[in-house]
N, CA, C and O of each residue as an XYZ file, in Angstrom:
472
protein
N      34.736    -19.211     20.605
C      34.260    -18.104     19.778
C      32.767    -17.843     19.978
O      32.234    -16.850     19.483
N      32.092    -18.746     20.709
C      30.663    -18.551     20.937
C      30.400    -17.424     21.931
O      29.251    -17.027     22.120
N      31.459    -16.900     22.575
C      31.296    -15.823     23.547
C      30.917    -14.513     22.865
O      30.207    -13.694     23.449
N      31.376    -14.312     21.655
C      31.090    -13.068     20.934
C      29.596    -12.799     20.805
O      29.143    -11.717     21.179
N      28.809    -13.753     20.284
C      27.373    -13.477     20.146
C      26.706    -13.184     21.486
O      25.787    -12.368     21.552
N      27.163    -13.846     22.566
C      26.602    -13.561     23.885
C      26.885    -12.119     24.286
O      26.004    -11.428     24.797
N      28.113    -11.665     24.054
C      28.470    -10.286     24.378
C      27.635     -9.313     23.564
O      27.149     -8.310     24.087
N      27.470     -9.612     22.288
C      26.687     -8.735     21.425
C      25.222     -8.727     21.869
O      24.567     -7.685     21.847
N      24.713     -9.900     22.273
C      23.339     -9.986     22.737
C      23.149     -9.200     24.029
O      22.134     -8.528     24.212
N      24.125     -9.288     24.918
C      24.061     -8.518     26.156
C      24.071     -7.026     25.869
O      23.344     -6.255     26.496
N      24.896     -6.631     24.920
C      24.971     -5.209     24.562
C      23.648     -4.736     23.962
O      23.188     -3.633     24.255
N      23.037     -5.574     23.122
C      21.732     -5.223     22.549
C      20.683     -5.077     23.648
O      19.872     -4.151     23.621
N      20.701     -6.008     24.627
C      19.753     -5.929     25.743
C      19.960     -4.652     26.545
O      18.996     -4.010     26.963
N      21.211     -4.290     26.755
C      21.492     -3.048     27.488
C      20.966     -1.836     26.735
O      20.384     -0.927     27.327
N      21.176     -1.833     25.433
C      20.706     -0.704     24.626
C      19.180     -0.604     24.675
O      18.634      0.491     24.816
N      18.497     -1.732     24.559
C      17.034     -1.717     24.614
C      16.551     -1.224     25.965
O      15.609     -0.434     26.045
N      17.201     -1.694     27.036
C      16.803     -1.274     28.376
C      17.056      0.219     28.564
O      16.249      0.913     29.182
N      18.173      0.714     28.032
C      18.477      2.137     28.114
C      17.427      2.956     27.370
O      16.987      3.998     27.856
N      17.026      2.484     26.195
C      15.986      3.182     25.431
C      14.663      3.182     26.192
O      13.952      4.186     26.203
N      14.334      2.061     26.825
C      13.105      1.990     27.616
C      13.150      2.986     28.771
O      12.169      3.676     29.046
N      14.291      3.053     29.441
C      14.424      3.996     30.552
C      14.289      5.440     30.077
O      13.649      6.261     30.734
N      14.895      5.740     28.933
C      14.802      7.090     28.402
C      13.362      7.431     28.038
O      12.905      8.546     28.286
N      12.649      6.477     27.450
C      11.236      6.691     27.127
C      10.423      6.946     28.387
O       9.567      7.831     28.409
N      10.687      6.176     29.432
C       9.950      6.340     30.679
C      10.268      7.680     31.330
O       9.384      8.318     31.900
N      11.516      8.106     31.249
C      11.890      9.388     31.843
C      11.226     10.538     31.098
O      10.810     11.521     31.710
N      11.127     10.418     29.802
C      10.478     11.473     29.023
C       8.992     11.513     29.344
O       8.378     12.580     29.344
N       8.419     10.353     29.615
C       7.009     10.279     29.955
C       6.740     10.784     31.365
O       5.604     11.121     31.702
N       7.777     10.838     32.185
C       7.612     11.311     33.557
C       6.927     10.265     34.408
O       6.744      9.123     33.987
N       6.555     10.662     35.599
C       5.831      9.766     36.485
C       6.721      9.206     37.576
O       7.935      9.413     37.587
N       6.086      8.490     38.495
C       6.792      7.950     39.641
C       7.516      6.661     39.295
O       8.390      6.237     40.052
N       7.193      6.036     38.203
C       7.789      4.768     37.825
C       9.244      4.884     37.395
O       9.943      3.874     37.318
N       9.714      6.091     37.115
C      11.071      6.229     36.608
C      12.108      5.833     37.656
O      13.120      5.219     37.317
N      11.875      6.170     38.909
C      12.832      5.793     39.958
C      12.860      4.280     40.123
O      13.923      3.678     40.273
N      11.683      3.679     40.093
C      11.597      2.228     40.202
C      12.255      1.562     38.995
O      12.925      0.539     39.135
N      12.065      2.136     37.829
C      12.664      1.584     36.611
C      14.185      1.696     36.664
O      14.894      0.792     36.223
N      14.681      2.800     37.200
C      16.131      2.955     37.319
C      16.702      1.914     38.266
O      17.750      1.324     38.002
N      16.005      1.697     39.366
C      16.458      0.712     40.331
C      16.443     -0.687     39.710
O      17.366     -1.475     39.915
N      15.403     -0.980     38.962
C      15.298     -2.279     38.304
C      16.405     -2.431     37.248
O      16.999     -3.502     37.120
N      16.672     -1.376     36.508
C      17.723     -1.422     35.497
C      19.084     -1.619     36.156
O      19.930     -2.342     35.630
N      19.298     -0.983     37.296
C      20.561     -1.145     38.016
C      20.728     -2.586     38.484
O      21.817     -3.152     38.387
N      19.655     -3.176     38.991
C      19.712     -4.568     39.427
C      20.003     -5.491     38.253
O      20.768     -6.448     38.379
N      19.391     -5.201     37.115
C      19.614     -6.029     35.924
C      21.061     -5.880     35.442
O      21.692     -6.866     35.061
N      21.578     -4.668     35.458
C      22.963     -4.437     35.042
C      23.925     -5.153     35.985
O      24.916     -5.727     35.534
N      23.647     -5.126     37.286
C      24.492     -5.836     38.242
C      24.461     -7.338     37.983
O      25.494     -8.004     38.045
N      23.285     -7.864     37.696
C      23.156     -9.296     37.415
C      23.933     -9.677     36.155
O      24.579    -10.724     36.117
N      23.872     -8.842     35.136
C      24.616     -9.104     33.904
C      26.119     -9.056     34.164
O      26.877     -9.874     33.643
N      26.539     -8.083     34.981
C      27.957     -7.944     35.300
C      28.445     -9.174     36.046
O      29.514     -9.702     35.743
N      27.665     -9.635     37.023
C      28.050    -10.824     37.783
C      28.117    -12.055     36.887
O      29.007    -12.891     37.039
N      27.175    -12.167     35.953
C      27.163    -13.314     35.038
C      28.404    -13.303     34.144
O      29.017    -14.344     33.910
N      28.764    -12.130     33.653
C      29.957    -12.047     32.801
C      31.218    -12.341     33.600
O      32.120    -13.015     33.103
N      31.294    -11.846     34.832
C      32.456    -12.130     35.669
C      32.540    -13.622     35.972
O      33.628    -14.199     35.958
N      31.401    -14.247     36.247
C      31.362    -15.677     36.512
C      31.852    -16.454     35.291
O      32.504    -17.491     35.419
N      31.529    -15.937     34.114
C      31.908    -16.605     32.865
C      33.413    -16.498     32.611
O      34.006    -17.411     32.035
N      34.036    -15.398     33.031
C      35.428    -15.152     32.665
C      36.427    -15.317     33.806
O      37.631    -15.210     33.575
N      35.959    -15.576     35.042
C      36.866    -15.746     36.173
C      36.714    -17.134     36.776
O      35.610    -17.670     36.868
N      37.847    -17.709     37.187
C      37.779    -18.979     37.909
C      37.359    -18.696     39.347
O      37.277    -17.542     39.765
N      37.096    -19.762     40.097
C      36.681    -19.591     41.493
C      37.763    -18.886     42.308
O      37.460    -18.005     43.113
N      39.017    -19.267     42.104
C      40.119    -18.652     42.842
C      40.233    -17.164     42.549
O      40.480    -16.367     43.454
N      40.054    -16.787     41.284
C      40.140    -15.376     40.901
C      38.984    -14.592     41.514
O      39.170    -13.457     41.952
N      37.796    -15.185     41.549
C      36.638    -14.500     42.160
C      36.849    -14.318     43.657
O      36.500    -13.276     44.211
N      37.418    -15.328     44.316
C      37.687    -15.222     45.754
C      38.693    -14.103     46.019
O      38.533    -13.321     46.957
N      39.728    -14.036     45.185
C      40.737    -12.991     45.356
C      40.111    -11.616     45.147
O      40.399    -10.686     45.901
N      39.266    -11.479     44.143
C      38.602    -10.204     43.880
C      37.679     -9.830     45.039
O      37.595     -8.660     45.413
N      36.993    -10.811     45.601
C      36.137    -10.542     46.753
C      36.953    -10.119     47.967
O      36.509     -9.275     48.745
N      38.135    -10.692     48.139
C      39.012    -10.284     49.235
C      39.442     -8.835     49.060
O      39.489     -8.072     50.024
N      39.754     -8.465     47.830
C      40.136     -7.081     47.541
C      38.951     -6.160     47.812
O      39.126     -5.060     48.337
N      37.749     -6.605     47.456
C      36.545     -5.789     47.649
C      36.325     -5.463     49.126
O      35.830     -4.385     49.455
N      36.691     -6.393     50.019
C      36.506     -6.155     51.452
C      37.350     -4.986     51.944
O      36.905     -4.199     52.780
N      38.566     -4.876     51.425
C      39.445     -3.808     51.909
C      39.399     -2.559     51.040
O      39.526     -1.445     51.548
N      39.219     -2.733     49.749
C      39.225     -1.595     48.819
C      38.099     -1.746     47.799
O      38.343     -2.203     46.682
N      36.862     -1.370     48.163
C      35.733     -1.566     47.241
C      35.866     -0.772     45.937
O      35.473     -1.266     44.880
N      36.406      0.433     45.993
C      36.560      1.230     44.778
C      37.551      0.586     43.814
O      37.334      0.567     42.602
N      38.635      0.063     44.365
C      39.640     -0.585     43.539
C      39.067     -1.861     42.914
O      39.365     -2.176     41.762
N      38.248     -2.595     43.674
C      37.624     -3.818     43.153
C      36.699     -3.481     41.986
O      36.652     -4.216     41.000
N      35.963     -2.373     42.092
C      35.096     -1.933     40.992
C      35.923     -1.630     39.746
O      35.537     -1.980     38.630
N      37.067     -0.974     39.952
C      37.948     -0.647     38.829
C      38.443     -1.927     38.156
O      38.486     -2.012     36.928
N      38.814     -2.911     38.957
C      39.294     -4.187     38.411
C      38.175     -4.887     37.640
O      38.408     -5.431     36.561
N      36.962     -4.874     38.195
C      35.827     -5.485     37.496
C      35.583     -4.813     36.155
O      35.369     -5.490     35.150
N      35.614     -3.484     36.132
C      35.418     -2.775     34.861
C      36.500     -3.152     33.859
O      36.221     -3.301     32.669
N      37.743     -3.308     34.336
C      38.847     -3.680     33.451
C      38.628     -5.081     32.895
O      38.821     -5.312     31.702
N      38.228     -6.012     33.747
C      37.990     -7.398     33.302
C      36.858     -7.425     32.281
O      36.957     -8.105     31.260
N      35.781     -6.686     32.554
C      34.654     -6.660     31.615
C      35.054     -6.021     30.290
O      34.626     -6.470     29.226
N      35.871     -4.978     30.352
C      36.327     -4.348     29.111
C      37.189     -5.317     28.303
O      37.060     -5.396     27.082
N      38.058     -6.045     28.978
C      38.887     -7.038     28.288
C      38.015     -8.139     27.676
O      38.268     -8.594     26.561
N      36.999     -8.554     28.410
C      36.117     -9.609     27.917
C      35.324     -9.130     26.708
O      35.182     -9.861     25.727
N      34.810     -7.910     26.773
C      34.005     -7.395     25.670
C      34.838     -7.134     24.429
O      34.335     -7.218     23.309
N      36.116     -6.817     24.624
C      36.968     -6.571     23.461
C      37.513     -7.874     22.881
O      38.146     -7.868     21.825
N      37.266     -9.001     23.573
C      37.707    -10.291     23.053
C      39.159    -10.597     23.341
O      39.740    -11.474     22.702
N      39.764     -9.892     24.294
C      41.186    -10.095     24.581
C      41.427    -11.139     25.662
O      42.567    -11.351     26.076
N      40.372    -11.789     26.120
C      40.529    -12.849     27.122
C      40.333    -14.184     26.433
O      39.274    -14.461     25.869
N      41.379    -15.017     26.488
C      41.255    -16.375     25.977
C      41.088    -17.279     27.189
O      41.940    -17.294     28.078
N      40.015    -18.017     27.228
C      39.757    -18.881     28.368
C      39.268    -18.070     29.556
O      38.565    -17.072     29.399
N      39.653    -18.515     30.746
C      39.247    -17.822     31.959
C      40.467    -17.215     32.641
O      41.594    -17.674     32.459
N      40.218    -16.186     33.421
C      41.283    -15.588     34.218
C      41.393    -16.399     35.496
O      40.439    -16.491     36.268
N      42.571    -16.993     35.718
C      42.765    -17.767     36.940
C      43.376    -16.869     38.018
O      43.549    -15.666     37.825
N      43.693    -17.479     39.142
C      44.174    -16.692     40.276
C      45.508    -16.009     39.968
O      45.733    -14.875     40.390
N      46.385    -16.685     39.243
C      47.684    -16.092     38.911
C      47.518    -14.879     37.992
O      48.172    -13.854     38.182
N      46.640    -15.005     36.998
C      46.382    -13.878     36.100
C      45.723    -12.726     36.853
O      45.991    -11.558     36.570
N      44.855    -13.062     37.819
C      44.208    -12.023     38.622
C      45.239    -11.294     39.470
O      45.163    -10.074     39.618
N      46.207    -12.025     40.032
C      47.277    -11.390     40.807
C      48.044    -10.407     39.925
O      48.342     -9.287     40.339
N      48.360    -10.842     38.703
C      49.103     -9.980     37.783
C      48.286     -8.743     37.416
O      48.829     -7.641     37.337
N      46.992     -8.920     37.194
C      46.122     -7.797     36.857
C      46.024     -6.827     38.027
O      46.083     -5.613     37.828
N      45.878     -7.341     39.237
C      45.817     -6.487     40.423
C      47.123     -5.717     40.600
O      47.121     -4.532     40.931
N      48.235     -6.411     40.374
C      49.546     -5.766     40.494
C      49.684     -4.658     39.459
O      50.222     -3.588     39.747
N      49.193     -4.923     38.255
C      49.284     -3.951     37.164
C      48.426     -2.713     37.441
O      48.830     -1.593     37.127
N      47.258     -2.912     38.019
C      46.343     -1.803     38.262
C      46.621     -1.053     39.567
O      46.110      0.048     39.772
N      47.422     -1.644     40.441
C      47.738     -0.981     41.704
C      48.642      0.211     41.423
O      49.663      0.067     40.752
N      48.279      1.385     41.928
C      49.140      2.544     41.706
C      50.485      2.338     42.402
O      50.578      1.722     43.463
N      51.502      2.869     41.770
C      52.840      2.713     42.339
C      52.918      3.437     43.670
O      52.466      4.573     43.815
N      53.496      2.756     44.620
C      53.675      3.350     45.932
C      55.144      3.696     46.096
O      56.026      2.953     45.666
N      55.383      4.807     46.711
C      56.764      5.186     46.957
C      57.282      4.359     48.118
O      56.652      4.261     49.171
N      58.423      3.778     47.902
C      59.015      3.003     48.983
C      60.311      3.689     49.401
O      61.012      4.305     48.599
N      60.580      3.558     50.633
C      61.781      4.174     51.164
C      62.722      3.067     51.609
O      62.346      2.188     52.385
N      63.922      3.118     51.119
C      64.941      2.174     51.541
C      65.774      2.826     52.624
O      66.472      3.810     52.380
N      65.698      2.279     53.803
C      66.462      2.826     54.917
C      67.646      1.909     55.144
O      67.493      0.728     55.459
N      68.806      2.465     54.981
C      70.023      1.698     55.170
C      70.671      2.147     56.476
O      70.908      3.334     56.702
N      70.940      1.201     57.294
C      71.582      1.507     58.568
C      73.075      1.309     58.426
O      73.545      0.390     57.756
N      73.803      2.195     59.073
C      75.274      2.114     58.981
C      75.864      1.541     60.227
O      77.083      1.401     60.325
């Protein structure tokens, strides 16, 4: 149950960073592009930390394998895992078997053709 305060703290940090970026954008200047890049790096680091917290090594390897062939689909899976983690619907860690099931669930249905030879 100690994961909840961490999630809330991360959300508070994101909100503060977003407010800082908005203030900088309103102020104008050349620093806004640099600030956006820095905020993106920080968001990526937070995302990786949360994924590390909620995925086992096998699940991370499987997700990385998917990323090599389908980067957009891997991003979708990461967003789904993070949403599940933030909503508190993940008990423990997602192992490789659970990751397989999640990938299967998120994969769009493909039409298959059964060819029967006579």
